[in-house]
C-alpha positions as CSV (number, residue, x, y, z in Angstrom):
1,M,102.7,88.8,130.7
2,P,99.9,90.7,129.1
3,G,99.2,89.4,125.6
4,K,99.9,92.7,124.1
5,G,103.3,93.3,126.1
6,Y,104.5,95.4,128.5
7,S,104.5,99.3,128.6
8,V,107.6,101.1,129.5
9,H,106.4,102.0,132.9
10,E,105.1,98.6,133.3
11,L,108.1,96.6,132.6
12,A,110.5,99.1,134.6
13,K,108.4,98.4,137.8
14,L,108.6,94.5,136.7
15,A,112.4,94.5,136.1
16,G,113.2,97.2,139.1
17,V,114.7,99.7,136.8
18,S,114.0,103.2,136.0
19,V,111.9,104.3,133.0
20,R,114.9,106.6,132.0
21,T,117.2,103.4,131.8
22,L,115.0,101.8,129.6
23,H,115.1,104.7,127.3
24,H,118.9,104.7,127.6
25,Y,119.1,101.0,126.4
26,D,116.5,101.6,123.7
27,E,118.6,104.7,122.4
28,L,122.0,102.5,122.5
29,G,120.3,99.6,121.0
30,L,120.7,97.3,123.7
31,V,117.0,96.6,124.4
32,R,114.8,98.1,121.5
33,A,111.3,98.8,122.3
34,R,108.7,98.1,120.0
35,R,106.1,100.8,118.8
36,A,102.4,100.4,119.1
37,A,100.2,102.2,116.6
38,N,100.0,105.1,119.1
39,G,103.3,105.4,118.9
40,Y,104.3,104.4,122.6
41,R,106.8,101.9,123.5
42,R,106.0,98.3,124.0
43,Y,107.9,95.2,125.2
44,E,107.3,91.7,124.1
45,A,108.9,88.3,125.1
46,A,111.8,88.9,123.3
47,E,112.4,92.3,124.4
48,V,111.8,91.1,128.1
49,D,114.5,88.2,127.7
50,R,116.9,90.5,126.4
51,L,116.5,92.9,129.1
52,H,117.2,89.9,131.5
53,Q,120.4,89.3,129.8
54,V,121.6,92.6,129.8
55,L,120.7,93.0,133.6
56,L,122.5,89.9,134.5
57,F,125.8,91.1,132.6
58,R,125.5,94.6,134.3
59,Q,125.8,92.6,137.5
60,T,129.4,91.5,136.9
61,G,130.0,95.3,136.1
62,M,130.7,94.7,132.4
63,P,130.2,98.0,130.6
64,L,127.2,98.4,128.5
65,A,129.2,98.7,125.3
66,D,131.0,95.5,126.1
67,I,127.5,94.1,126.8
68,R,126.1,95.0,123.2
69,R,129.1,94.0,121.6
70,M,129.3,90.6,122.8
71,M,125.3,89.9,122.4
72,E,125.6,91.1,119.0
73,D,128.4,88.8,118.1
74,P,127.3,86.1,115.8
75,A,129.2,83.8,118.0
76,F,127.9,84.8,121.2
77,D,126.9,81.9,123.5
78,Q,124.4,82.7,125.8
79,R,124.7,79.5,127.8
80,A,128.4,79.7,127.9
81,A,128.3,83.4,128.9
82,L,125.7,82.8,131.7
83,R,127.9,79.8,132.9
84,R,130.6,82.4,133.3
85,H,128.2,84.7,135.1
86,L,127.3,81.8,137.6
87,G,130.9,81.3,138.4
88,A,131.7,84.8,139.3
89,L,128.4,84.7,141.5
90,R,129.6,81.7,143.0
91,A,133.1,83.3,143.7
92,Q,131.5,86.4,145.3
93,R,129.5,84.2,147.6
94,S,132.4,82.1,148.7
95,Q,134.2,85.4,149.3
96,I,131.3,86.7,151.6
97,D,131.1,83.5,153.5
98,D,134.9,83.7,154.2
99,M,134.8,87.1,155.5
100,I,132.0,86.2,157.8
101,A,134.1,83.2,159.0
102,N,136.9,85.4,159.4
103,V,135.2,88.2,161.7
104,E,133.4,85.1,163.6
105,K,136.9,83.6,164.4
106,T,138.6,87.0,165.2
107,L,135.7,87.6,167.6
108,A,135.9,84.5,169.1
109,C,139.8,84.9,169.8
110,L,139.2,88.1,171.1
111,E,136.9,86.5,173.6
112,G,139.4,84.2,174.8
113,G,138.9,81.2,172.1
114,P,141.5,79.6,169.9
115,K,144.1,81.8,167.9
116,M,143.9,81.9,164.2
117,A,146.8,80.9,162.3
118,D,148.4,83.7,160.0
119,E,147.5,81.8,156.9
120,E,143.5,82.1,158.2
121,K,143.7,85.5,158.9
122,F,144.6,86.7,155.0
123,R,142.6,84.0,153.1
124,A,139.4,86.0,153.3
125,F,141.6,89.1,151.8
126,K,142.7,86.9,148.6
127,R,139.4,85.5,148.2
128,D,137.8,89.1,148.2
129,L,140.6,90.1,145.4
130,I,139.5,87.1,143.3
131,A,135.9,87.9,143.8
132,K,136.2,91.5,142.7
133,N,138.1,90.6,139.7
134,E,135.7,87.9,138.7
135,A,132.9,90.4,139.0
136,A,134.6,93.3,137.1
137,Y,136.6,91.3,134.4
138,G,136.0,87.4,134.9
139,A,133.6,87.2,132.1
140,E,135.8,89.0,129.5
141,V,138.8,87.1,130.9
142,R,137.2,83.5,130.5
143,E,135.6,84.4,127.2
144,R,139.2,85.5,125.7
145,W,141.7,83.0,127.4
146,G,139.4,80.1,128.7
147,D,138.3,79.0,132.3
148,A,141.4,76.9,132.7
149,A,143.6,79.9,132.6
150,A,141.3,82.1,134.8
151,D,141.0,79.1,137.2
152,A,144.9,78.7,137.5
153,S,145.3,82.6,138.1
154,N,142.8,82.2,140.9
155,A,144.5,79.2,142.2
156,R,147.8,81.0,142.3
157,V,146.5,83.8,144.4
158,M,145.1,81.8,146.9
159,G,148.2,79.2,146.9
160,M,150.4,82.5,147.8
161,S,152.4,82.4,151.1
162,E,151.8,85.4,153.4
163,E,155.4,86.5,152.5
164,R,154.9,86.3,148.9
165,W,151.4,88.1,149.2
166,S,153.0,91.0,151.1
167,E,155.6,91.0,148.4
168,V,152.9,91.2,145.5
169,R,151.2,93.7,147.4
170,Q,154.6,96.1,147.8
171,T,155.3,95.6,144.0
172,E,152.1,97.0,143.2
173,A,152.6,99.9,145.5
174,R,156.2,100.5,144.1
175,V,154.8,100.7,140.5
176,K,152.4,103.4,141.7
177,E,155.1,105.1,143.3
178,L,157.5,105.1,140.4
179,L,154.7,106.2,137.7
180,L,153.7,109.1,139.7
181,E,157.4,110.1,140.1
182,A,157.8,109.5,136.3
183,L,154.6,111.1,135.2
184,P,155.7,114.9,135.6
185,T,158.5,114.5,133.0
186,G,156.4,113.6,130.3
187,D,158.9,111.1,129.5
188,P,157.8,107.4,129.6
189,T,161.4,106.0,128.8
190,C,163.0,107.6,131.5
191,A,164.7,105.6,134.3
192,A,161.5,105.7,136.9
193,A,159.1,104.9,134.1
194,Q,160.8,101.8,132.8
195,E,161.6,100.6,136.3
196,A,157.7,101.0,136.9
197,A,156.9,99.0,133.5
198,R,159.6,96.2,134.6
199,L,157.8,96.0,138.1
200,H,154.4,95.8,136.5
201,G,155.4,93.0,134.5
202,R,156.7,91.2,137.8
203,W,153.5,92.0,139.2
204,L,151.2,90.5,136.4
205,Q,153.4,87.3,136.6
206,A,152.2,86.7,140.3
207,F,148.6,86.6,138.7
208,W,149.0,84.9,135.5
209,A,149.3,81.1,134.9
210,E,153.1,79.9,134.7
211,G,154.4,80.6,131.2
212,A,151.7,82.7,130.3
213,Y,153.6,86.2,130.5
214,S,155.5,87.3,127.6
215,K,156.1,91.1,126.6
216,A,153.9,91.0,123.6
217,A,151.1,89.9,125.8
218,H,152.4,92.6,128.3
219,A,152.2,95.3,125.8
220,A,148.7,94.0,124.5
221,L,146.9,94.2,127.9
222,A,148.5,97.8,128.5
223,E,146.7,99.1,125.3
224,G,143.5,97.9,127.4
225,Y,144.5,100.3,130.1
226,V,143.6,103.2,127.6
227,A,140.6,101.5,125.7
228,D,138.9,99.5,128.5
229,E,137.0,102.2,130.8
230,R,137.3,100.1,133.6
231,F,141.1,100.0,133.7
232,R,141.4,103.6,132.5
233,A,139.5,104.5,135.9
234,Y,141.7,102.5,137.9
235,Y,144.9,104.2,136.8
236,E,143.4,107.7,136.2
237,A,142.3,107.8,140.0
238,W,146.2,107.6,140.5
239,A,146.5,110.9,138.7
240,P,145.3,112.4,135.3
241,G,147.1,111.1,132.3
242,A,148.6,107.9,134.4
243,A,146.8,105.2,131.9
244,E,148.2,106.4,128.9
245,F,151.7,107.3,130.6
246,L,151.7,103.6,131.9
247,R,150.7,102.1,128.3
248,D,153.5,104.0,127.0
249,A,156.0,103.2,129.2
250,I,155.1,99.4,128.9
251,A,155.3,99.6,125.1
252,A,158.8,101.1,125.5
253,Y,160.0,98.5,127.9
254,C,158.3,95.7,125.8
255,A,160.0,96.9,122.7
256,K,163.5,96.5,124.1
């Protein structure tokens, strides 16, 4: 690193990001540049280290607002956060290895090799779900509920029989079907909306650790479907207004 630090163009080239990205991070207060005497942005060791951390957390899919909130928290533990990130990366690597093995075995079977057991056929898909969830939500889940709860949830998924796995997927599909049926009514307390909320709770229990579900926890999570842009985007892809409607339906169901 030059003794006087990096210019915005030098750091953008080094980090593999655009100058516009660095300007955006500066405006957000994520990575603030220092100002040289001539008014140009300069980045010294502290800013380079902070950019490195931001990019690491962006790899997990964490929104910039959450990264800033986490890093500015006086209780922020960089080592613990990086350990969680490492766990998510390892889960992704394991998922890719499983998918490669799955394709290889399928090809071998088609070419006259040994048949795959049904459990083998679907193991990689379950690992794929775990890896995607770890990438999108793992850091937050582990920070809020701890590694033990996250690991127990992952173990429940991997331990599902194919019959149970199919049942869980069908439950999720039914939640969507009922929600889309109820949404035009505008009434989150209608029968279809309440059945969607009930089934949503059953769906959650398939993934949460034994005994972790409660109506209070269910309602609290549903609030996140509106507040968290990742959840909101998922449900809004079903239909405009779906996130708020599901939140309201779950709130009414959990208040009973």
